[in-house]
C-alpha positions as CSV (number, residue, x, y, z in Angstrom):
1,X,10.8,-1.4,-13.6
2,X,10.1,1.4,-15.5
3,X,6.4,2.2,-17.1
4,X,7.5,1.6,-20.4
5,X,8.5,-2.2,-19.5
6,X,5.3,-2.4,-17.6
7,X,3.1,-1.4,-19.8
8,X,-0.5,1.0,-19.5
9,X,-2.8,-1.5,-18.4
10,X,-0.8,-3.3,-15.5
11,X,0.0,0.2,-14.4
12,X,-3.8,0.4,-14.1
13,X,-4.2,-2.5,-12.7
14,X,-1.6,-1.7,-9.9
15,X,-3.0,1.1,-8.8
16,X,-6.5,-0.2,-8.8
17,X,-5.5,-2.3,-6.7
18,X,-3.9,-0.2,-4.3
19,X,-7.1,2.4,-4.2
20,X,-9.1,-1.0,-3.5
21,X,-6.6,-1.9,-0.6
22,X,-7.3,1.7,0.6
23,X,-10.9,1.2,0.4
24,X,-13.4,2.3,3.5
25,X,-16.9,1.1,3.2
26,X,-17.9,3.3,5.9
27,X,-17.7,6.5,4.0
28,X,-20.3,8.0,2.4
29,X,-18.1,8.6,-0.8
30,X,-17.6,4.9,-1.1
31,X,-20.8,3.7,-0.5
32,X,-22.3,5.6,-3.1
33,X,-19.5,4.7,-5.5
34,X,-21.3,2.6,-8.1
35,X,-18.8,2.0,-10.8
36,X,-15.1,2.7,-10.1
37,X,-11.7,2.2,-11.9
38,X,-11.5,-0.1,-14.6
39,X,-14.7,1.0,-16.9
40,X,-15.1,3.6,-19.5
41,X,-16.6,6.3,-16.8
42,X,-16.7,6.2,-13.0
43,X,-20.2,6.6,-11.7
44,X,-21.8,7.6,-8.2
45,X,-25.0,8.5,-6.6
46,X,-25.5,12.2,-5.3
47,X,-26.3,12.7,-1.5
48,X,-29.8,13.8,-1.0
49,X,-30.3,17.6,0.2
50,X,-26.5,18.3,-1.1
51,X,-25.2,20.0,-4.1
52,X,-22.3,18.5,-6.0
53,X,-19.1,20.5,-6.4
54,X,-16.3,20.2,-8.7
55,X,-12.8,21.1,-8.9
56,X,-9.9,20.4,-11.4
57,X,-6.0,21.7,-10.7
58,X,-2.7,20.1,-12.1
59,X,1.1,19.9,-11.0
60,X,3.4,20.0,-13.9
61,X,7.2,19.0,-13.9
62,X,9.6,22.1,-14.3
63,X,6.7,24.6,-13.8
64,X,5.2,23.4,-10.5
65,X,8.1,21.0,-9.3
66,X,11.7,19.4,-10.1
67,X,11.7,15.5,-9.2
68,X,15.2,16.5,-7.7
69,X,13.5,18.1,-4.6
70,X,9.9,17.1,-4.7
71,X,9.3,13.5,-3.4
72,X,6.8,11.6,-5.5
73,X,4.9,11.1,-2.4
74,X,4.6,15.0,-1.6
75,X,3.4,15.5,-5.0
76,X,0.7,12.8,-4.7
77,X,-0.5,14.5,-1.7
78,X,-0.2,17.9,-2.8
79,X,-2.0,17.5,-6.2
80,X,-5.3,16.2,-4.1
81,X,-5.0,18.9,-1.2
82,X,-4.7,22.1,-3.3
83,X,-8.3,20.4,-4.9
84,X,-9.7,19.8,-1.8
85,X,-8.7,23.3,-0.6
86,X,-10.7,24.9,-3.1
87,X,-13.7,22.2,-2.6
88,X,-13.4,23.8,1.3
89,X,-13.2,27.0,0.4
90,X,-16.8,26.5,-1.3
91,X,-18.1,24.8,2.2
92,X,-17.7,21.3,0.9
93,X,-16.4,17.9,1.7
94,X,-14.5,16.4,-1.5
95,X,-15.7,12.9,-2.4
96,X,-14.3,11.7,-5.7
97,X,-11.1,12.2,-7.5
98,X,-10.0,11.4,-10.9
99,X,-6.6,11.4,-12.0
100,X,-4.9,12.0,-15.2
101,X,-1.2,11.1,-15.7
102,X,0.9,12.1,-18.3
103,X,4.7,10.2,-18.2
104,X,7.7,9.7,-19.4
105,X,8.4,6.0,-20.6
106,X,11.5,5.9,-18.4
107,X,9.5,6.5,-15.8
108,X,9.6,4.3,-12.4
109,X,6.5,2.2,-11.5
110,X,7.8,2.2,-8.0
111,X,7.6,6.0,-8.4
112,X,4.0,6.1,-9.4
113,X,3.1,3.8,-6.4
114,X,4.5,6.2,-4.4
115,X,2.4,9.1,-5.6
116,X,-0.3,7.4,-5.2
117,X,0.6,6.3,-1.7
118,X,0.8,10.3,-0.9
119,X,-2.8,10.4,-2.7
120,X,-4.3,8.0,-0.7
121,X,-2.8,8.9,2.4
122,X,-4.6,12.2,2.2
123,X,-7.9,10.8,0.7
124,X,-7.9,8.3,3.5
125,X,-8.1,11.3,6.5
126,X,-11.2,12.6,4.6
127,X,-13.0,9.6,3.1
128,X,-12.0,10.7,-0.6
129,X,-12.6,8.0,-3.3
130,X,-9.9,7.8,-6.2
131,X,-12.7,6.4,-8.7
132,X,-10.5,6.5,-12.1
133,X,-8.7,8.0,-14.6
134,X,-6.1,8.2,-17.3
135,X,-2.5,7.6,-18.1
136,X,-0.9,8.8,-21.2
137,X,2.6,9.3,-23.0
138,X,4.5,12.7,-22.4
139,X,8.0,14.1,-22.6
140,X,7.5,15.5,-19.0
141,X,5.7,14.5,-15.8
142,X,2.2,16.1,-15.7
143,X,-0.7,15.5,-12.7
144,X,-3.8,16.6,-13.1
145,X,-6.8,15.7,-10.3
146,X,-10.1,16.5,-10.8
147,X,-12.1,16.4,-7.6
148,X,-15.7,16.4,-6.7
149,X,-17.5,17.2,-3.3
150,X,-20.6,17.9,-2.2
151,X,-22.1,20.7,0.0
152,X,-25.6,21.5,1.7
153,X,-28.2,23.1,-0.5
154,X,-28.2,27.0,0.7
155,X,-25.3,26.7,2.7
156,X,-22.5,27.3,-0.3
157,X,-19.1,29.6,0.6
158,X,-18.4,32.0,-2.3
159,X,-16.6,34.8,-3.0
160,X,-19.6,37.3,-3.5
161,X,-21.1,38.0,-0.3
162,X,-18.6,40.1,1.4
163,X,-20.6,43.1,3.1
164,X,-19.2,46.5,4.6
165,X,-18.9,45.9,8.2
166,X,-17.4,42.3,7.9
167,X,-14.7,41.5,9.4
168,X,-11.6,40.0,7.7
169,X,-9.7,37.2,9.4
170,X,-7.4,34.4,8.3
171,X,-7.1,30.6,9.8
172,X,-3.5,29.3,10.8
173,X,-0.4,31.5,9.6
174,X,1.0,32.8,6.2
175,X,4.3,32.6,4.3
176,X,4.9,29.2,5.2
177,X,4.9,28.1,1.8
178,X,6.6,30.9,0.0
179,X,9.5,30.0,2.9
180,X,9.5,26.5,1.5
181,X,10.0,27.4,-2.0
182,X,12.8,29.7,-1.0
183,X,14.4,26.8,1.1
184,X,14.4,24.6,-1.9
185,X,15.2,26.5,-4.6
186,X,18.4,27.7,-3.0
187,X,19.2,24.8,-0.9
188,X,19.5,26.6,2.5
189,X,21.2,25.4,5.5
190,X,18.8,26.2,7.8
191,X,17.9,24.2,11.2
192,X,16.2,20.7,10.8
193,X,12.8,22.0,12.6
194,X,13.0,25.1,10.2
195,X,13.6,22.9,7.1
196,X,10.2,20.4,8.2
197,X,8.2,22.8,9.0
198,X,8.6,24.9,5.6
199,X,9.0,22.0,3.6
200,X,5.7,20.7,4.7
201,X,4.1,23.8,4.3
202,X,5.3,24.0,0.8
203,X,4.9,20.3,-0.5
204,X,2.4,18.6,2.1
205,X,-0.3,21.5,3.1
206,X,-3.0,20.1,5.1
207,X,-6.6,21.2,3.5
208,X,-8.8,23.1,6.3
209,X,-11.8,20.9,5.2
210,X,-13.1,20.5,8.7
211,X,-12.8,24.0,9.6
212,X,-14.5,25.4,6.6
213,X,-17.9,22.9,7.8
214,X,-17.5,24.9,11.4
215,X,-17.4,28.4,9.5
216,X,-20.5,27.5,7.4
217,X,-22.2,25.8,11.0
218,X,-21.1,29.2,12.5
219,X,-23.3,31.4,9.8
220,X,-20.2,32.4,7.5
221,X,-20.5,32.7,3.6
222,X,-18.1,34.5,2.3
223,X,-14.9,32.6,1.8
224,X,-11.4,31.8,-0.5
225,X,-8.7,29.9,0.0
226,X,-5.2,31.1,-0.2
227,X,-3.5,30.0,-3.1
228,X,-2.4,32.9,-5.5
229,X,-1.5,35.3,-2.1
230,X,-3.7,37.1,0.4
231,X,-3.9,40.4,-1.2
232,X,-4.3,38.6,-4.6
233,X,-7.1,36.4,-3.1
234,X,-8.6,39.3,-0.9
235,X,-9.0,41.3,-4.1
236,X,-10.8,38.4,-5.7
237,X,-13.3,38.6,-2.9
238,X,-13.1,42.3,-3.4
239,X,-14.4,42.0,-7.2
240,X,-16.7,39.8,-6.8
241,X,-18.7,41.7,-3.7
242,X,-18.4,45.3,-5.2
243,X,-16.8,46.4,-2.0
244,X,-13.3,47.3,-0.5
245,X,-10.8,45.1,1.8
246,X,-8.7,47.1,4.1
247,X,-6.0,44.8,5.6
248,X,-3.7,45.7,8.4
249,X,-0.4,44.4,7.5
250,X,0.9,44.1,11.3
251,X,-2.2,42.1,11.9
252,X,-1.2,39.6,9.5
253,X,0.1,36.5,11.3
254,X,3.4,35.0,9.8
255,X,4.5,31.8,10.1
256,X,7.2,31.6,12.5
257,X,9.8,29.7,10.5
258,X,9.9,33.0,8.1
259,X,10.1,35.5,10.8
260,X,13.0,33.7,12.3
261,X,14.5,33.1,9.3
262,X,13.9,35.3,6.6
263,X,12.7,38.7,8.8
264,X,13.4,41.2,6.2
265,X,11.3,39.2,4.0
266,X,8.4,37.9,5.7
267,X,5.8,40.6,5.4
268,X,6.4,40.0,1.7
269,X,5.8,36.2,1.9
270,X,2.8,36.4,4.1
271,X,1.1,38.8,1.7
272,X,1.8,37.8,-1.3
273,X,3.6,34.4,-1.2
274,X,0.6,32.1,-2.0
275,X,0.1,28.5,-1.8
276,X,-0.8,28.6,2.2
277,X,-4.1,26.8,1.5
278,X,-5.0,28.8,4.5
279,X,-8.4,30.1,4.4
280,X,-9.5,33.9,3.7
281,X,-12.9,35.2,5.2
282,X,-15.4,37.6,6.1
283,X,-18.3,37.8,8.6
284,X,-20.2,40.3,10.6
285,X,-18.2,41.0,14.2
286,X,-21.4,38.8,15.8
287,X,-20.3,35.4,13.7
288,X,-16.9,36.0,14.1
289,X,-17.4,35.4,17.6
290,X,-18.9,32.4,16.9
291,X,-16.4,31.5,14.7
292,X,-13.6,31.7,17.4
293,X,-15.6,29.6,19.7
294,X,-16.0,26.8,16.8
295,X,-12.3,26.4,15.8
296,X,-9.4,24.9,17.4
297,X,-7.1,26.8,14.9
298,X,-5.8,29.8,15.1
299,X,-7.9,32.6,13.6
300,X,-6.9,36.2,13.1
301,X,-9.1,39.3,12.2
302,X,-6.7,41.4,9.8
303,X,-9.2,44.0,8.6
304,X,-12.5,44.8,7.7
305,X,-14.6,45.6,4.6
306,X,-15.7,48.8,3.6
307,X,-17.2,50.6,1.0
308,X,-15.4,51.0,-2.4
309,X,-13.5,49.0,-4.0
310,X,-9.9,47.0,-4.1
311,X,-7.7,46.1,-1.7
312,X,-6.1,48.4,0.6
313,X,-3.0,47.8,3.0
314,X,-2.5,49.8,6.3
315,X,0.9,49.5,8.0
316,X,0.7,49.8,12.0
317,X,0.4,53.9,11.7
318,X,-2.6,53.7,9.7
319,X,-0.2,54.8,6.6
320,X,-0.9,53.0,3.1
321,X,1.6,50.4,2.8
322,X,3.0,49.4,-0.9
323,X,3.2,46.2,-1.7
324,X,5.6,45.3,-5.1
325,X,4.0,42.3,-5.9
326,X,0.5,41.0,-4.9
327,X,1.0,37.3,-5.7
328,X,1.0,34.9,-8.3
329,X,-0.2,34.8,-12.0
330,X,0.6,32.0,-14.1
331,X,1.4,33.9,-17.2
332,X,3.1,37.5,-16.0
333,X,4.9,36.3,-13.1
334,X,7.0,33.5,-14.7
335,X,7.7,30.2,-13.4
336,X,6.8,28.7,-10.0
337,X,9.4,25.8,-9.2
338,X,11.0,24.4,-6.8
339,X,14.4,25.3,-8.3
C-alpha cells in the first residue's frame, strides 16, 4: 500500500503504535515524557542537575542517499545515529527525538515502517523516546530528525577548550565510511566480510554515547565527533580554541578494510573521508592515561596541541604532509550520495 492510498493520519497512527510498542518505562526519557505522538507538541520534564542539549540533522534523497543502494531500515538507523553522535560529542545522553518526513505520494507504507524499525532499534539501545514529528508531501524523500539530550551541569564537552600540551586522540578507526561510500557508489566486487564491514561503517554507524560519558568521567572537556573528516573537524577545534593541532599521519588508525582494499587511498580516506562518527578529543597526558584505563574501545593518540593556529600534518619523518582535500563541505564539494 502506498502512503497516498493510506493517508497521512492513518500513517501517523501506525507509526505511533510502533513507537508505543517500543516504549520502555524503565528509561528516564519515557518516565519524563508528558505528551507524546498525537498532540500538537511533545512535552517532557527536564531532569534535575542536568542541562538540555539539542541537535537537528537530515538525510535527503539524491544528496545523502539513493533508494537503490540504501535500505529504509538503514536510513532510519543512520538519521538517528548521526544526531546521537553530536549529542555524544557534547558529553550528553540522548533523550527525545522529533521526526519530520517529506514523502512522495507513491511511497510504500511498508517502507516507512521499515524506516521506523531502524530508528526504534537504535533508540531502544539508548533509551531514546520518539516523541513526535510531522509528515508532508514532497517530490523526493527527506528525513529530518531533531534530537534533544541531557548533560551534567558543568561537565559539557566542547570544541573551545583545547590547550597547548594536550594530546590529540581518536576512538576506533577511520575511513570505513568513505570505503563504504566507494563500495556502494561503484558497486565494487569485494569479499563478503569487507562488503559487510564497509557497508556497516557507512550506513549504520554506532554512536559513541557510552564512550563520551566515560571521557567526561575521566576529565576530558574538549571533544568533537568526526562527521566532516578528521582534518576538517580538527580544524574546528583549533579555530574555536585558538590553538594549532599537530597530527602525525602515520599514527592515524585506518579501518582494516580500507587498508586491505584501497591501500593507495586509505590515508586520504582516513584523514578526510568523513562520516566515521568516532570521537576526536584532546586532553592532558595524565587525563589521557585515565581515558585509556576507562574505555574498552581502541583509543589512539595521533598528535598534540601546540601554540599557533590551524592544523599541521606530519609524515613519519616529520615532514609536512600535504592533503588535497581536508573534508566534506555541503556547498563546495558537490553531492555525497551512495551512487
